[in-house]
C-alpha angles and dihedrals in degrees: 000000000000090000089065095056120119124238089255091060092049091049091050090048092050096045092046092047090053091048092049090045091054093042091054100031100052100049092041093051095241087122112052112234134159089242098067141016128188121244092208127046121264111255124226094248095053093079099052091046090049092049093046091049092052095045095045091045091052093048092048091050090051091056088068093063108108091003115155095210132062111264120251104204102168098109093041092050093050091047090053092048089048091054091049091052090047096055096038126101107274093215093047094058102099094197093053092046091048092051102040105010128236095295090048090050089057099038102034110021100037094058090050094052097081090051091049089048094054093045092049095049091044090052091050090049091049091049091051091048091051092048092050093046089052091054092053094046097042102036112164120206113241 
């Protein structure tokens, strides 16, 4: 199905993937900037999750090009937010620190982050699969 995509769809996928990559990578400290620095080291699995989130998000966005129905992005948005929370610094997350404290962020939240990461990427993969299946089933002649 992806082989049949137009150049416009691929451009939308690429631009959206870059935007998602920046939107997740800068606040989580995966991209070094003078605006933010992590208080905990980046873990090896943060980068593949970040990349998968950006690529899947871009591909999902491109499926809405030439769509005949209004997009419903709730699940995709929550999966992207989940991925951002999963790769972010556990001590830098003010909500987590407010709820469980700094020691809780390291002992409770940090061990849950890989699980959240896998669930978020799986949800994005599922959403892309559903969008692509819908295109095959509901193809509209141009």
